[in-house]
N, C-alpha and C positions, 0 to 999 in steps of 0.2 A: 503494498499499499504506500508505503513512504518513501525513507531516502537510504535504506540499508541494503538493496540490491546490488549484489557481485556483478551480476551479467547485465540487466537491464533496468531503467528506469521504473519506480513505482506508479501506481494509478494517481496518486495525488501530484508527483511529479510531471507526470505527462499530462495532464489535465490542465494544470497551471500554464504550461508552457504553450498549449493549443490555445489556451483561454487568451492569453496575451498577444499570442500571433494573429489569432483572428482579430483582435481590436484594433491593435497599430493595423490592420488591413483596412479595416471601416474607417479608420482616422484617416488613413491616405486617402482613401475614396471620396468622403466627404470631411472637409476641413472643419464642420460645423458643428460634428459631434464631439461631446465630452464624456469621460467616463470614467467611474469612481470604483474601486475594487477593495472589499476588506474581508479579511477572514477571522472564523474563529476554529476554537479547537478543544474539543471537553473529551473524558472518557466517562463512562458507567463502569462503578468499582463497587462490587458488594451493594448493588442497590444504590448507591449514591453517586451524584454527577459532582465531576472535579473540573475547572475550569484550568487547563494546561497553559493557559497565556496569561492568568493571574501569578504575580508574584507571591501571593499567599494560597496557593494551590492545595497545600495542606488540609484546607477548609472546604467542605463540600458546599454545593450550591443547594439553595433550599427550592424545591418545587411546591408550586401551588394545586390541590388535588389535581387533576390531570392535565394540568397546566406547566409547560416547561419555562421557566422564567426568562431564560435567555443567558449570554455568558459575554466576556470581553470580545470585541471588534476592535481587530487593529488595522488600520487603511495600508494599502500598498500600491506601489508604483510599478514594479516589476516582478517577474518569478521568483528571479534571485531573492528578492526581499522577503516572499512567502518561504521559498525554501530554506534560509536561513532560520525564521521563525519558527518553521517545524522543525530544525535539527535541533534547537534548542528545547523546544516544548516536549519532543520525545525523549527529553533525559527525564522527565518526570511521570512517565507511564509507569503504571506497576507490571511489574514484570517477577518471572519466578522460575527456575529451572523445572521440569517435571521430566518424567521417564523417556518422552519422546519429542523433546523440546528444550535445548538446554536457555534459551530466550523467550520462554514463553509468556505471551502477554495476558495478564490476569483481570482485562477488563475488555468492554466493546469503546469502540471510539467514533467519534464522527468530527470529521475535519469539514467545515463550511466555506464555500466562496460566494460572498454577495456582491451582485453587480447592479449598478445604476448607470444607465445610459441616458442621455441628455441631447435630444435636437431641437431644431428650431422652433419647433411646436407642439414637442410631447417628452414626458419622462418614462422611461422603462424599467421595471426592478426586478431582477430574480434572484434566485440563491440555486445553487448548487451542493448539494451533501454527499460526501463520498464518506461510508459508514464503514468502519471495521469491523465485522462481528467476530468475536472470539469464537473459536472452536467448540465442536459439542464434545464434552469429555467424560471421558467412561473411567471408573476407578480401575478398573482390570487393566489400561492400557496408558494411563498415566502413572498409577502408582502413588497418587495425593495421598496426602495425610495432615492433618492438623488444620494451617491456615488454608493450605494451597486447596485441601479438601473442599472447605468452604467456600472459597472460591469458584471452584470448579461447579459447586450447587448452583450459585449464585448466576454463572454464567450460563450453566442450561437452564435455569428459570426464566433469564431473560429472552433466550431463544425459544424457548416452548410459548412463551406469551408473544412473541414476532407472529410466529405460526398459528397462532388463535386469531391474531388481529386480522393477518392475510386469510385465513379461512371463511372469518366473517365478510370479509370484502369481497371475496370471489363470490361466497354466496349468495350477496346482496342483503345483508342482515343489516337493519335499522340501527340495531345497537352493535359496536365496536367494542369489545373490552381493552381500551388504551389504558384503564387504570390497573390491571392486571401487574406491570411492572414498570421500573423508572426508566428503562430503555423504551417501551411502547409509548410512554408519557413523551419523551424527548422525540421519538419519530414522528409524533401526531401530524406534526404539520406537513409532513413530506410522506409518509405512509399511509394513502389514501387514493381515491380513484379520481382525483384532480391534478394528481402528481405523475411524472414520467418517473419509472424504476425500472432500474437495469440489475439485474444479480449476475455474481460471478460467484460459483460454488467452486470450493476447492474439496477434491475428495482423494483416497488414496488407494491405489491399487491393488495392496496386497490383502491377503486372506485375512489376516487377524485385525485389519482393520473395517472387515465389511458391515458390522453393526452400524459405524458411524458414516460409513460411504452410502449405504441403503437410506438411512435417517437425512443425510445431507442431500440426496437426490430427491427423496420424497417431499422437503421442504422447498426445493426448487420447483417442483412440479406443480406444488400449491402457488406459489407466485405467477407460473406461466397463466392460471385461472384467472388473474386480476385481468379486468378490462378498464379501459381508459374513456371517461367521458369528454375529456379534451379532444382526443382524435381517435373517433370510432373506426376510422379506415383501418386501422392498425389492430384492431379486435379480430379481423380474419387473418390477418397475416400471422400472428400469433397464435391462431388458433389452427394453422395450419402446421407451426413448429411442435405444437403440442404434440401431434402424431408422431414425429422425429423422435420428441423426448420419452414417448412410452415406446418406443423400439429400444431406445438405449437402457432404457431402466429393465426390460426383459433379458436384453443381452445381460447385463449386469447379473440379475438374479440368477441366469443359467452358469454365469461363471463360479459365483459362489456355491 
């Protein structure tokens, strides 16, 4: 997701580079366009929200009911500005060694990019949330005990809550359980049928990880059932893609 990749840039880095490249092109094409970019960065650790851009990030952010109160926003002028801020903020992330990862992130995190475009006659605002969901954890594979075990319980609780929200949205239910966890409370504004959602699911090809792999693919499958209210023509395309996903899931079950 971030800056620690040895062979390639992470999703956040690529997104920042692409954003400023497109903004510069728009500026060159129309000198009347002005833009402002801000970033925020938070983590959800043990059902508490921490502002990674706040010097006092040892104190959690309070949420009110099902509403996330927000966090520090820092204006940036270039992609490199954001990368430097991200590099320093990552030092505050909760990490711990487990049997399967020496630098396992013990929290979910969300890096947000806020963009405001000003033209001669209108102002447009948008936000891109890049969410790093910690992996589904089983005690059998991680060997976690004590604090690490409790962290894993909270990680899984958040993932289960996200799954319930996605199922409720895909089934068109009027009541969506955003209040089931702090993670879904934070994701309320972006995890809905009025937003565009892209999911990248990371799975393992080994037999010993089959439970986590099947669970992750099932989670991804439920995401594909979501429909967009903003762009209905995308729904037909996604329905076609669901057939490919079902075939893939069947092949994986046969392998195990």
